[in-house]
C-alpha positions as CSV (number, residue, x, y, z in Angstrom):
1,M,6.1,3.2,25.6
2,I,2.5,5.1,26.6
3,E,1.0,1.9,27.6
4,S,4.1,0.5,29.9
5,D,3.9,4.0,31.8
6,T,0.0,4.1,32.4
7,I,0.3,0.5,33.8
8,K,2.6,1.3,36.1
9,L,1.5,4.6,37.4
10,L,-2.2,3.0,38.0
11,R,-0.3,0.3,39.7
12,E,1.2,2.5,41.6
13,C,-1.9,4.6,42.5
14,D,-3.6,1.6,43.4
15,A,-1.1,0.2,46.0
16,G,-0.9,4.0,47.3
17,I,-5.1,3.6,47.7
18,K,-4.8,0.1,49.2
19,M,-2.4,1.4,52.0
20,G,-4.2,4.5,52.0
21,V,-7.9,2.4,53.1
22,T,-5.6,0.6,55.4
23,S,-4.4,3.0,57.5
24,I,-7.6,4.5,57.9
25,D,-9.1,1.3,59.3
26,E,-6.5,1.1,61.4
27,V,-6.8,4.3,62.8
28,M,-11.3,4.4,62.5
29,E,-11.8,2.7,65.8
30,Y,-9.4,5.3,68.1
31,A,-11.2,8.4,66.7
32,H,-13.0,10.1,69.2
33,H,-14.2,13.7,67.3
34,E,-17.1,13.4,65.2
35,K,-15.4,16.0,62.7
36,L,-12.6,13.6,62.5
37,R,-14.2,10.0,62.3
38,N,-16.3,12.3,58.9
39,A,-13.0,13.5,57.1
40,L,-11.7,9.5,57.9
41,S,-14.9,8.3,56.3
42,N,-15.7,10.3,53.6
43,C,-11.4,10.2,52.2
44,K,-12.0,6.6,52.4
45,K,-14.9,6.4,50.3
46,E,-13.6,8.6,47.8
47,H,-10.4,6.4,47.7
48,E,-12.5,3.6,47.1
49,K,-14.5,5.5,44.2
50,L,-10.8,6.0,42.4
51,K,-9.7,2.7,43.2
52,E,-12.5,1.2,41.4
53,E,-12.1,3.7,38.3
54,I,-8.0,2.5,38.8
55,Q,-9.2,-1.1,38.7
56,S,-11.7,-0.7,35.3
57,F,-8.5,1.0,33.7
58,L,-6.3,-2.1,35.2
59,D,-8.8,-4.4,33.7
60,K,-8.7,-2.9,30.1
61,Y,-4.9,-3.6,30.4
62,Q,-5.5,-6.8,31.6
63,D,-3.7,-6.0,34.9
64,E,-4.3,-7.1,37.9
65,G,-3.0,-3.7,39.9
66,K,-0.4,-4.0,42.7
67,D,-0.3,-4.3,46.8
68,P,1.9,-1.7,48.9
69,N,5.1,-3.1,49.4
70,P,4.9,-5.7,52.4
71,M,7.8,-4.4,54.5
72,A,6.5,-0.5,54.3
73,K,2.8,-2.0,55.1
74,G,4.2,-3.6,58.1
75,M,6.4,-0.5,59.4
76,S,3.3,1.3,58.9
77,W,1.5,-0.8,61.0
78,M,3.9,-1.0,63.8
79,K,4.4,2.5,63.9
80,T,0.6,2.9,64.3
81,N,-0.1,0.9,66.8
82,M,2.6,1.4,69.2
83,K,1.8,5.3,69.1
84,L,-1.4,4.3,69.6
85,S,-1.2,2.4,72.2
86,I,0.8,5.1,73.9
87,N,-1.1,7.6,73.1
88,D,-5.0,7.1,71.3
89,S,-5.8,10.7,71.0
90,D,-7.3,12.4,68.0
91,K,-3.9,14.1,67.6
92,T,-1.5,11.4,67.4
93,I,-4.5,10.0,64.5
94,A,-4.6,13.3,62.7
95,D,-0.3,13.1,63.0
96,L,0.3,9.2,61.5
97,I,-2.2,10.3,58.8
98,T,-0.8,13.3,58.1
99,D,2.6,11.9,57.6
100,G,1.1,8.6,55.3
101,C,-0.8,11.6,53.7
102,N,2.4,13.6,53.4
103,M,4.7,10.4,51.9
104,G,1.7,9.3,49.8
105,V,1.8,12.5,47.8
106,K,5.3,12.9,47.3
107,S,5.5,9.2,46.2
108,L,2.9,9.9,43.5
109,C,4.7,13.1,42.5
110,R,7.8,11.5,41.8
111,Y,5.5,8.5,40.0
112,L,4.1,11.2,37.9
113,N,7.3,12.7,37.1
114,Q,9.1,9.1,36.5
115,Y,6.6,8.2,34.0
116,E,6.0,11.1,31.7
117,A,4.6,8.9,29.0
118,T,1.1,8.3,30.9
119,D,-1.8,8.7,29.3
120,E,-3.8,11.6,30.2
121,Q,-6.6,10.4,31.9
122,S,-4.5,8.4,33.9
123,K,-2.3,11.4,34.7
124,N,-5.6,13.1,36.0
125,I,-6.6,9.7,38.1
126,A,-3.0,10.1,39.8
127,K,-3.5,14.0,40.2
128,R,-6.8,13.3,41.6
129,L,-5.4,10.7,44.5
130,I,-2.8,13.6,45.2
131,H,-5.6,16.3,45.6
132,L,-7.9,13.8,48.4
133,E,-4.1,13.4,49.9
134,E,-3.5,16.9,50.3
135,Q,-7.2,17.9,51.4
136,L,-7.2,15.5,53.7
137,V,-4.1,16.6,55.2
138,I,-5.7,20.4,55.7
139,E,-8.9,18.7,57.0
140,L,-6.9,17.3,60.1
141,Q,-4.7,20.6,60.6
142,P,-7.1,21.5,63.3
143,F,-6.6,18.2,65.2
144,L,-2.8,18.6,65.5
């Protein structure tokens, strides 16, 4: 049970990171303020570091990870592009990314509760990912 829950939690973290990195990539070119670009860029780098760590654990379990839900990814892309075509301000970017981070935190907390037999190292990874998302929300508040 521990191994099964661990793999499931790591897969969800993997999918969440992929979704977050894609979202940051989609808005980065529209960011005007250097502080906003730096916050997004730094968060993306931290996500990529965690992604490598997750992948090493998944490799240990001979698992390929998980891609984000195609429907969720498509809806996110449509929302992002529609909002940015109407208003490509830093406020719009901060609003979009904040919504995404909040959804990610909510999902990850749910998975932490759902997969309670997960090993401590993997729980720690999920908690670090949650902290990254929460920290980005704080950094984006001045742009809302």
